[in-house]
TIFI-48826 format. One record per atom (N, C-alpha, C): x, y, z; residue in three letters; residue number from 0. Coordinates in nm, 2 decimals, always signed. Atoms other than C-alpha are relative to their C-alpha. Layout:
<sites>
- X  Y  Z  ALA  NUM
...
</sites>
This chain:
<sites>
- -0.07  +0.11  -0.06  MET  0
- +1.81  +3.90  +0.85  MET  0
- -0.02  -0.01  +0.15  MET  0
- +0.02  +0.00  -0.15  ALA  1
- +1.70  +3.98  +1.21  ALA  1
- -0.08  -0.12  +0.04  ALA  1
- +0.09  +0.12  -0.03  VAL  2
- +1.43  +3.71  +1.20  VAL  2
- +0.09  -0.13  -0.01  VAL  2
- -0.08  +0.12  +0.01  PHE  3
- +1.68  +3.45  +1.08  PHE  3
- +0.10  -0.01  +0.12  PHE  3
- -0.09  +0.00  -0.11  ASP  4
- +1.93  +3.55  +1.35  ASP  4
- -0.07  -0.04  +0.13  ASP  4
- +0.08  +0.04  -0.12  ARG  5
- +1.66  +3.52  +1.62  ARG  5
- -0.03  -0.15  -0.01  ARG  5
- +0.02  +0.14  +0.01  PHE  6
- +1.57  +3.18  +1.48  PHE  6
- +0.12  -0.09  +0.03  PHE  6
- -0.13  +0.07  -0.03  ARG  7
- +1.93  +3.07  +1.49  ARG  7
- +0.03  +0.00  +0.15  ARG  7
- -0.03  +0.00  -0.14  ALA  8
- +1.96  +3.17  +1.85  ALA  8
- -0.10  -0.09  +0.08  ALA  8
- +0.10  +0.09  -0.07  ILE  9
- +1.64  +2.98  +1.95  ILE  9
- +0.04  -0.15  -0.03  ILE  9
- -0.04  +0.13  +0.04  VAL  10
- +1.76  +2.67  +1.76  VAL  10
- +0.12  -0.04  +0.08  VAL  10
- -0.13  +0.02  -0.08  GLY  11
- +2.10  +2.70  +1.93  GLY  11
- -0.03  -0.03  +0.14  GLY  11
- +0.04  +0.03  -0.14  GLN  12
- +1.94  +2.71  +2.28  GLN  12
- -0.07  -0.13  +0.02  GLN  12
- +0.08  +0.12  -0.01  VAL  13
- +1.70  +2.43  +2.22  VAL  13
- +0.08  -0.12  -0.03  VAL  13
- -0.07  +0.11  +0.05  LEU  14
- +1.93  +2.20  +2.04  LEU  14
- +0.15  +0.00  +0.04  LEU  14
- -0.14  -0.01  -0.05  ARG  15
- +2.25  +2.26  +2.24  ARG  15
- +0.05  -0.14  +0.02  ARG  15
- -0.07  +0.13  -0.01  VAL  16
- +2.45  +1.95  +2.17  VAL  16
- +0.14  +0.01  -0.05  VAL  16
- -0.14  -0.01  +0.05  ASP  17
- +2.81  +1.88  +2.11  ASP  17
- +0.01  -0.08  -0.13  ASP  17
- -0.01  +0.06  +0.14  GLU  18
- +2.78  +1.81  +1.74  GLU  18
- +0.04  +0.12  -0.09  GLU  18
- -0.03  -0.10  +0.11  THR  19
- +2.91  +1.99  +1.43  THR  19
- -0.13  +0.04  -0.06  THR  19
- +0.12  -0.04  +0.07  PRO  20
- +2.65  +2.18  +1.24  PRO  20
- -0.04  -0.10  -0.11  PRO  20
- +0.03  +0.10  +0.10  HIS  21
- +2.67  +1.92  +0.96  HIS  21
- -0.07  -0.12  +0.07  HIS  21
- +0.05  +0.11  -0.07  ARG  22
- +2.61  +1.63  +1.21  ARG  22
- -0.14  +0.03  +0.06  ARG  22
- +0.13  -0.04  -0.06  LEU  23
- +2.33  +1.82  +1.38  LEU  23
- -0.11  +0.00  -0.11  LEU  23
- +0.09  -0.01  +0.11  ALA  24
- +2.16  +1.90  +1.05  ALA  24
- -0.03  -0.13  -0.06  ALA  24
- +0.02  +0.13  +0.06  LEU  25
- +2.21  +1.55  +0.92  LEU  25
- -0.09  -0.08  +0.09  LEU  25
- +0.09  +0.08  -0.09  ALA  26
- +2.05  +1.39  +1.23  ALA  26
- -0.14  +0.05  -0.01  ALA  26
- +0.14  -0.05  +0.01  PHE  27
- +1.75  +1.62  +1.21  PHE  27
- -0.06  -0.04  -0.14  PHE  27
- +0.05  +0.03  +0.13  ALA  28
- +1.71  +1.57  +0.83  ALA  28
- -0.03  -0.15  -0.01  ALA  28
- +0.03  +0.14  +0.00  VAL  29
- +1.73  +1.19  +0.87  VAL  29
- -0.13  -0.03  +0.08  VAL  29
- +0.12  +0.01  -0.08  GLY  30
- +1.46  +1.22  +1.14  GLY  30
- -0.13  +0.05  -0.08  GLY  30
- +0.11  -0.05  +0.08  VAL  31
- +1.24  +1.43  +0.91  VAL  31
- -0.04  -0.10  -0.11  VAL  31
- +0.03  +0.10  +0.10  PHE  32
- +1.27  +1.17  +0.63  PHE  32
- -0.07  -0.11  +0.06  PHE  32
- +0.07  +0.11  -0.06  VAL  33
- +1.17  +0.90  +0.87  VAL  33
- -0.14  +0.04  +0.04  VAL  33
- +0.13  -0.05  -0.05  GLY  34
- +0.88  +1.11  +1.00  GLY  34
- -0.10  +0.00  -0.12  GLY  34
- +0.09  +0.01  +0.11  PHE  35
- +0.74  +1.11  +0.65  PHE  35
- -0.02  -0.14  -0.05  PHE  35
- +0.01  +0.14  +0.04  SER  36
- +0.77  +0.74  +0.62  SER  36
- -0.14  -0.05  +0.00  SER  36
- +0.13  +0.06  +0.00  PRO  37
- +0.46  +0.55  +0.52  PRO  37
- -0.03  -0.10  +0.10  PRO  37
- +0.01  +0.10  -0.11  LEU  38
- +0.52  +0.31  +0.81  LEU  38
- -0.06  +0.07  +0.12  LEU  38
- +0.06  -0.07  -0.11  ILE  39
- +0.28  +0.49  +1.04  ILE  39
- +0.00  -0.08  +0.12  ILE  39
- +0.00  +0.07  -0.13  GLY  40
- +0.32  +0.41  +1.40  GLY  40
- +0.14  -0.05  +0.04  GLY  40
- -0.14  +0.05  -0.03  PHE  41
- +0.69  +0.31  +1.37  PHE  41
- +0.11  +0.11  -0.01  PHE  41
- -0.09  -0.11  +0.02  HIS  42
- +0.85  +0.66  +1.33  HIS  42
- +0.11  +0.01  +0.11  HIS  42
- -0.09  -0.02  -0.11  THR  43
- +1.01  +0.67  +1.67  THR  43
- +0.10  -0.12  +0.00  THR  43
- -0.09  +0.11  +0.01  LEU  44
- +1.16  +0.32  +1.64  LEU  44
- +0.09  +0.01  -0.12  LEU  44
- -0.09  -0.02  +0.12  LEU  45
- +1.28  +0.39  +1.28  LEU  45
- +0.10  +0.11  +0.02  LEU  45
- -0.10  -0.11  -0.03  ALA  46
- +1.44  +0.72  +1.40  ALA  46
- +0.11  -0.05  +0.09  ALA  46
- -0.11  +0.05  -0.09  LEU  47
- +1.62  +0.54  +1.68  LEU  47
- +0.09  -0.10  -0.07  LEU  47
- -0.08  +0.09  +0.08  GLY  48
- +1.73  +0.27  +1.44  GLY  48
- +0.09  +0.07  -0.09  GLY  48
- -0.09  -0.08  +0.09  ALA  49
- +1.86  +0.52  +1.19  ALA  49
- +0.11  +0.07  +0.07  ALA  49
- -0.10  -0.07  -0.08  ALA  50
- +2.03  +0.72  +1.46  ALA  50
- +0.11  -0.10  +0.04  ALA  50
- -0.09  +0.10  -0.04  TRP  51
- +2.20  +0.40  +1.58  TRP  51
- +0.09  -0.04  -0.12  TRP  51
- -0.07  +0.05  +0.12  MET  52
- +2.29  +0.28  +1.23  MET  52
- +0.10  +0.10  -0.05  MET  52
- -0.08  -0.10  +0.06  PHE  53
- +2.44  +0.61  +1.12  PHE  53
- +0.08  +0.08  +0.11  PHE  53
- -0.07  -0.07  -0.12  ARG  54
- +2.58  +0.71  +1.47  ARG  54
- -0.04  +0.15  +0.01  ARG  54
- +0.05  -0.14  -0.01  LEU  55
- +2.37  +1.02  +1.49  LEU  55
- -0.06  +0.02  +0.14  LEU  55
- +0.06  -0.04  -0.13  ASN  56
- +2.24  +1.21  +1.79  ASN  56
- -0.15  -0.05  +0.00  ASN  56
- +0.14  +0.05  -0.01  ARG  57
- +1.92  +1.02  +1.90  ARG  57
- -0.10  +0.10  +0.02  ARG  57
- +0.09  -0.11  -0.03  LEU  58
- +1.75  +1.32  +2.05  LEU  58
- -0.04  +0.09  -0.12  LEU  58
- +0.02  -0.09  +0.12  VAL  59
- +1.79  +1.53  +1.74  VAL  59
- -0.07  -0.08  -0.11  VAL  59
- +0.07  +0.08  +0.10  THR  60
- +1.69  +1.25  +1.51  THR  60
- -0.15  -0.02  +0.03  THR  60
- +0.14  +0.02  -0.04  ILE  61
- +1.37  +1.18  +1.70  ILE  61
- -0.07  +0.13  -0.01  ILE  61
- +0.06  -0.13  +0.02  SER  62
- +1.30  +1.55  +1.71  SER  62
- -0.04  +0.03  -0.14  SER  62
- +0.03  -0.02  +0.14  GLY  63
- +1.31  +1.56  +1.33  GLY  63
- -0.11  -0.09  -0.04  GLY  63
- +0.11  +0.10  +0.04  ALA  64
- +1.08  +1.25  +1.31  ALA  64
- -0.13  +0.06  +0.05  ALA  64
- +0.12  -0.05  -0.06  PHE  65
- +0.83  +1.43  +1.53  PHE  65
- -0.06  +0.13  -0.07  PHE  65
- +0.06  -0.10  +0.09  VAL  66
- +0.78  +1.70  +1.26  VAL  66
- -0.14  -0.05  -0.05  VAL  66
- +0.13  +0.06  +0.03  ASN  67
- +0.50  +1.46  +1.15  ASN  67
- -0.05  -0.06  +0.12  ASN  67
- +0.06  +0.04  -0.12  ASN  68
- +0.29  +1.42  +1.45  ASN  68
- -0.15  -0.01  -0.01  ASN  68
- +0.14  +0.01  +0.02  PRO  69
- -0.08  +1.35  +1.52  PRO  69
- -0.08  +0.12  -0.05  PRO  69
- +0.07  -0.12  +0.05  TRP  70
- -0.18  +1.71  +1.45  TRP  70
- +0.03  +0.03  -0.14  TRP  70
- -0.04  -0.04  +0.13  SER  71
- +0.01  +1.74  +1.13  SER  71
- -0.01  -0.12  -0.10  SER  71
- +0.00  +0.12  +0.08  MET  72
- -0.03  +1.38  +1.00  MET  72
- -0.10  +0.00  -0.11  MET  72
- +0.10  +0.01  +0.10  ILE  73
- -0.35  +1.41  +0.81  ILE  73
- +0.03  +0.10  -0.12  ILE  73
- -0.04  -0.09  +0.11  PRO  74
- -0.25  +1.73  +0.61  PRO  74
- +0.12  -0.04  -0.07  PRO  74
- -0.12  +0.03  +0.07  LEU  75
- +0.10  +1.61  +0.54  LEU  75
- -0.02  -0.13  -0.08  LEU  75
- +0.02  +0.12  +0.08  TYR  76
- -0.01  +1.26  +0.43  TYR  76
- -0.10  +0.02  -0.11  TYR  76
- +0.09  -0.03  +0.11  THR  77
- -0.29  +1.40  +0.22  THR  77
- +0.07  +0.07  -0.11  THR  77
- -0.08  -0.07  +0.10  PHE  78
- -0.05  +1.64  +0.05  PHE  78
- +0.09  -0.10  -0.07  PHE  78
- -0.09  +0.10  +0.06  SER  79
- +0.20  +1.35  +0.00  SER  79
- -0.07  -0.09  -0.10  SER  79
- +0.08  +0.08  +0.09  THR  80
- -0.07  +1.13  -0.15  THR  80
- -0.04  +0.07  -0.13  THR  80
- +0.03  -0.09  +0.12  TRP  81
- -0.17  +1.41  -0.38  TRP  81
- +0.12  +0.01  -0.09  TRP  81
- -0.12  +0.00  +0.08  ILE  82
- +0.19  +1.44  -0.49  ILE  82
- +0.02  -0.13  -0.07  ILE  82
- -0.01  +0.13  +0.05  GLY  83
- +0.20  +1.07  -0.54  GLY  83
- -0.09  -0.03  -0.12  GLY  83
- +0.09  +0.01  +0.12  THR  84
- -0.10  +1.08  -0.77  THR  84
- +0.04  +0.08  -0.12  THR  84
- -0.06  -0.08  +0.11  ILE  85
- +0.06  +1.35  -0.98  ILE  85
- +0.12  -0.08  -0.06  ILE  85
- -0.12  +0.08  +0.05  MET  86
- +0.38  +1.14  -1.00  MET  86
- -0.05  -0.12  -0.08  MET  86
- +0.06  +0.12  +0.08  PHE  87
- +0.17  +0.84  -1.12  PHE  87
- -0.08  +0.04  -0.11  PHE  87
- +0.09  -0.05  +0.11  GLY  88
- -0.04  +1.05  -1.35  GLY  88
- -0.14  -0.06  +0.02  GLY  88
- +0.14  +0.05  -0.03  THR  89
- -0.36  +0.92  -1.18  THR  89
- -0.08  +0.11  +0.06  THR  89
- +0.09  -0.09  -0.06  GLU  90
- -0.66  +1.09  -1.04  GLU  90
- -0.01  -0.03  +0.15  GLU  90
- +0.02  +0.02  -0.14  LEU  91
- -0.70  +1.15  -0.67  LEU  91
- -0.15  -0.02  +0.03  LEU  91
- +0.14  +0.03  -0.01  LYS  92
- -1.03  +0.97  -0.62  LYS  92
- -0.01  -0.10  +0.12  LYS  92
- +0.03  +0.08  -0.12  VAL  93
- -1.14  +0.84  -0.28  VAL  93
- -0.13  -0.07  -0.01  VAL  93
- +0.13  +0.08  +0.02  ALA  94
- -1.40  +0.56  -0.29  ALA  94
- -0.09  +0.03  +0.12  ALA  94
- +0.10  -0.02  -0.11  ASP  95
- -1.72  +0.59  -0.09  ASP  95
- +0.02  -0.12  +0.09  ASP  95
- -0.02  +0.10  -0.10  VAL  96
- -1.67  +0.40  +0.23  VAL  96
- -0.14  -0.03  +0.07  VAL  96
- +0.12  +0.04  -0.07  ASP  97
- -1.96  +0.20  +0.38  ASP  97
- +0.03  -0.02  +0.15  ASP  97
- -0.05  +0.00  -0.14  TRP  98
- -1.91  +0.29  +0.74  TRP  98
- -0.08  -0.10  +0.09  TRP  98
- +0.08  +0.09  -0.08  HIS  99
- -2.18  +0.05  +0.87  HIS  99
- +0.06  -0.14  -0.01  HIS  99
- -0.06  +0.13  +0.01  SER  100
- -2.00  -0.26  +0.74  SER  100
- +0.15  +0.01  -0.02  SER  100
- -0.15  -0.02  +0.02  LEU  101
- -1.64  -0.14  +0.77  LEU  101
- +0.08  -0.10  +0.07  LEU  101
- -0.10  +0.10  -0.05  THR  102
- -1.37  -0.40  +0.81  THR  102
- +0.13  +0.04  -0.06  THR  102
- -0.13  -0.03  +0.06  LEU  103
- -1.00  -0.38  +0.75  LEU  103
- +0.01  -0.04  -0.15  LEU  103
- +0.00  +0.05  +0.14  GLY  104
- -1.05  -0.58  +0.43  GLY  104
- -0.07  +0.09  -0.09  GLY  104
- +0.08  -0.09  +0.09  THR  105
- -1.32  -0.35  +0.29  THR  105
- +0.07  +0.14  -0.01  THR  105
- -0.08  -0.13  +0.00  LEU  106
- -1.11  -0.04  +0.39  LEU  106
- +0.11  -0.01  -0.10  LEU  106
- -0.12  +0.02  +0.09  VAL  107
- -0.80  -0.18  +0.21  VAL  107
- -0.05  +0.00  -0.14  VAL  107
- +0.05  +0.01  +0.13  ASN  108
- -1.01  -0.27  -0.09  ASN  108
- -0.05  +0.14  -0.05  ASN  108
- +0.05  -0.13  +0.04  ASP  109
- -1.18  +0.08  -0.10  ASP  109
- +0.11  +0.10  -0.03  ASP  109
- -0.11  -0.09  +0.01  LEU  110
- -0.85  +0.26  -0.07  LEU  110
- +0.12  -0.05  -0.08  LEU  110
- -0.11  +0.07  +0.07  GLU  111
- -0.64  +0.03  -0.29  GLU  111
- +0.07  +0.09  -0.10  GLU  111
- -0.06  -0.08  +0.10  ASN  112
- -0.59  +0.29  -0.56  ASN  112
- +0.08  +0.11  +0.05  ASN  112
- -0.08  -0.11  -0.06  LEU  113
- -0.42  +0.53  -0.32  LEU  113
- +0.12  -0.06  +0.07  LEU  113
- -0.11  +0.05  -0.07  VAL  114
- -0.17  +0.29  -0.17  VAL  114
- +0.14  +0.03  -0.06  VAL  114
- -0.12  -0.03  +0.06  MET  115
- +0.11  +0.33  -0.42  MET  115
- +0.03  +0.15  -0.01  MET  115
- -0.02  -0.15  +0.00  PRO  116
- +0.06  +0.71  -0.46  PRO  116
- +0.04  +0.05  +0.14  PRO  116
- -0.03  -0.04  -0.13  PHE  117
- +0.07  +0.73  -0.08  PHE  117
- +0.15  -0.04  +0.04  PHE  117
- -0.14  +0.04  -0.03  ILE  118
- +0.40  +0.53  -0.05  ILE  118
- +0.10  +0.08  -0.08  ILE  118
- -0.10  -0.07  +0.08  VAL  119
- +0.58  +0.70  -0.34  VAL  119
- -0.01  +0.15  +0.04  VAL  119
- +0.01  -0.14  -0.04  GLY  120
- +0.44  +1.05  -0.25  GLY  120
- +0.06  +0.04  +0.13  GLY  120
- -0.05  -0.03  -0.13  SER  121
- +0.53  +1.04  +0.11  SER  121
- +0.15  -0.02  +0.01  SER  121
- -0.14  +0.02  +0.01  THR  122
- +0.88  +0.91  +0.03  THR  122
- +0.06  +0.12  -0.07  THR  122
- -0.05  -0.11  +0.08  ALA  123
- +0.93  +1.19  -0.23  ALA  123
- +0.00  +0.13  +0.08  ALA  123
- +0.01  -0.12  -0.08  VAL  124
- +0.80  +1.46  +0.00  VAL  124
- +0.09  +0.00  +0.12  VAL  124
- -0.10  +0.02  -0.11  GLY  125
- +1.00  +1.32  +0.29  GLY  125
- +0.14  +0.03  -0.04  GLY  125
- -0.14  -0.03  +0.05  PHE  126
- +1.32  +1.34  +0.08  PHE  126
- +0.02  +0.15  -0.01  PHE  126
- -0.01  -0.14  +0.02  LEU  127
- +1.25  +1.70  -0.02  LEU  127
- +0.00  +0.08  +0.13  LEU  127
- +0.00  -0.07  -0.13  ALA  128
- +1.16  +1.80  +0.34  ALA  128
- +0.13  -0.02  +0.08  ALA  128
- -0.13  +0.03  -0.07  ALA  129
- +1.48  +1.63  +0.47  ALA  129
- +0.11  +0.09  -0.06  ALA  129
- -0.10  -0.08  +0.06  VAL  130
- +1.69  +1.82  +0.22  VAL  130
- -0.01  +0.15  +0.05  VAL  130
- +0.03  -0.14  -0.05  LEU  131
- +1.52  +2.15  +0.31  LEU  131
- +0.04  +0.02  +0.15  LEU  131
- -0.03  -0.02  -0.14  SER  132
- +1.55  +2.09  +0.68  SER  132
- +0.15  -0.01  +0.03  SER  132
- -0.15  +0.00  -0.02  TYR  133
- +1.92  +2.00  +0.65  TYR  133
- +0.06  +0.14  -0.02  TYR  133
- -0.06  -0.13  +0.04  VAL  134
- +1.99  +2.33  +0.48  VAL  134
- -0.04  +0.10  +0.11  VAL  134
- +0.05  -0.10  -0.10  ILE  135
- +1.78  +2.53  +0.74  ILE  135
- +0.07  -0.02  +0.13  ILE  135
- -0.06  +0.02  -0.13  ILE  136
- +1.92  +2.36  +1.05  ILE  136
- +0.15  +0.02  -0.01  ILE  136
- -0.14  -0.02  +0.01  LYS  137
- +2.28  +2.36  +0.93  LYS  137
- +0.03  +0.15  +0.00  LYS  137
- -0.02  -0.14  +0.00  ARG  138
- +2.26  +2.73  +0.85  ARG  138
- -0.02  +0.07  +0.14  ARG  138
- +0.03  -0.05  -0.14  ALA  139
- +2.10  +2.80  +1.19  ALA  139
- +0.10  -0.04  +0.10  ALA  139
- -0.09  +0.05  -0.10  ALA  140
- +2.35  +2.60  +1.38  ALA  140
- +0.15  +0.05  -0.02  ALA  140
- -0.13  -0.06  +0.02  GLU  141
- +2.66  +2.76  +1.22  GLU  141
- +0.02  +0.13  +0.07  GLU  141
- -0.03  -0.13  -0.08  ASP  142
- +2.82  +3.04  +1.42  ASP  142
- +0.05  +0.10  -0.09  ASP  142
</sites>
């Protein structure tokens, strides 16, 4: 348990806010869910909107949304799309892209079979990540 106690101390120092452990964990979990949203490029705005709507701490909610960032985006969304294909019972098959005549229209057409698995998979993985992050942050924030 020494590792968890140290993690709890670090989280407590970094996220020192006047919130209950439940509200702190809820704000972070909502941010994590938003961070997995398929609406790429709008995570910060969505996190701020969710924090305002649910009266959550904006800093903590945005911190949760930044779990999915430019360095982690490709592996997380690839995993989420793979989960989506499993949920749909389809095969993860990426079409060959003609890079010399690439347009937005041809890209959308080439990747059409991955759109719904991407949306459903990222939502499902985001929900599970939010639940897990809630449990971890709440436990770490409790004294």
